[in-house]
C-alpha positions, 0 to 999 in steps of 0.5 A, a space after each residue: 608503610 611499616 618503614 614509614 611509620 618508623 621513620 615518622 616516629 623517630 623524627 617525632 622522638 628526635 624533635 621531642 628530645 631536642 625541644 625539651 632540652 631547650 627549656 625549663 630550668 636547669 636541672 636540680 634547681 627550682 625557681 624561688 620567688 624573690 621575698 619581698 622586703 617591706 618598704 616605705 610607700 614608693 610614690 614617696 621614695 625619690 626617684 630620678 628621670 634620665 632623658 636621652 636624646 638622639 636629635 643633637 637638639 639642645 639642652 634648652 630646647 629639651 627643658 622647653 619641650 620635657 623638662 619644664 612640664 615634668 618639673 611642674 607636674 612633679 615638683 621636688 
């Protein structure tokens, strides 16, 4: 009985050492939040949308499905 308790204790210690080594930041470093710089309204900034097509459709078909509708909804 005593040997079983010591075996369980050793296993618990080993598991806790292994799991504690796997997480957290590197020693001596502290994660600091990035300071955000004040910018203009993000909605006013120009954006670029890239659509990757893996179906092999022609560009005209893609523009009919997505491109023209997006251009109508979000003009320059």
